[in-house]
N, C-alpha and C positions, 0 to 999 in steps of 0.2 A: 487439473484441464477432467473437461468434461464429458461423459460417453454419449454412447446414444440413447442408453438405456435411463438415464438422466433426465438426457435432454425431453422423453417422451413422456414423462412422469412432472415435468414442467410444465409442457404444454397443455399434456391435459388437465393438472389444478388449471391454470390459465383459462381452457375453454366454458372450465365444469362451474368456474369463480363472476363467470362475465355476466351470467343471468343471474347471481344473488344481484349483484351490483347494479344491473340496469331494472330490474323487481324495485329495490330498496332505494332509486333516485326516486322511478313511477310516484311510490308511498310517501316518497320526504319531501316532494314539493307541493303539493296542495297544502301542507301542514303547513309548509316557509311560506306559503301565499297567504295562510289564512290572515283577516287584519283582527288584532285583538278587542278592537271593539263590538264586531260581532258576538264575540261569547260575555259581552260584559251587558247585566241588569237594563234597562231600556225603558220610554211611557214613563220619567217619574214626575212625581206629584207631591203638595205638602201642606197640611191644613194644622192651621196656628187653632191651636186645644183652646189655651190663655194667655196674660201676659206674657208668660216664665215658662211653657213649652213648648214645642212645635212640632210633629207627628210627620216621616216621610214613607212612600209607598213605591214601590215600581211594579209597572203589572203588566212586562217581559221579559224574560231572563235566563239565562241560567245568572250564577253568581249571586252577591250580594249585595247590596247599598243599606246607608244607614244616617241620616238627618246631622247636619250641620248649620250648629245658631253664631248666632253673637250676642252674647246677652251684657246687656249696662244695668248699672248699680244707680239705680236713681237716686241716693246721696248723693256716691263720691266722681259719679260721671264716668269710674273703672270701667273698661270694657275686656272681655274673655271671650274666648270660641270654646262653647263644649258639643258635642257628639253624641249622638244614640248610639246603642251595637249595634253590630251587624244584623244582618236579616237576611233572609232572604228574598225573594221576590212571591210580591205578594205580602207583608208581613209589614205591620207598621214597627217605623223605628223609630222611636223620644227622644227628644234632645229636653233635658233639664235645665236651665237655668237654678244655681241655689240662693237661695234667699227671696222665695218665692212674693214676700208682699212689700221686695223695693228692684226687683230685676223686670229688666224688660225687654226678651226678646225677637231677633229678626234675621229672619231664616235667611243664609247665604247657598247654601248648595246642597246636594245632591249627592254621597259621594259612592261609589261605586268600585267594585271589585270582581275579578271571573274568581 
């Protein structure tokens, strides 16, 4: 059975933890409501370097971006996707098709991540 001393300690502990809980909610709410897109790079563009490679860059961010291109083999007609390396904003990511003498590159997308 609980005595008065035990009840008093529980009440005090409860009263002391309430501001911490409310403070945690006040801090966590804006973080939870922030949209993930606001942290990704944006203002992206691309440049065709030659028939087999394309570069992309983004001008605002934090986060990273990379070029994504479709390569088509001029002899067999086969196509595949090639990616450039992940780069910070304002850095060029260059995607290159293999066998440059016989492939053609077409820009698909600039992929972004936080």
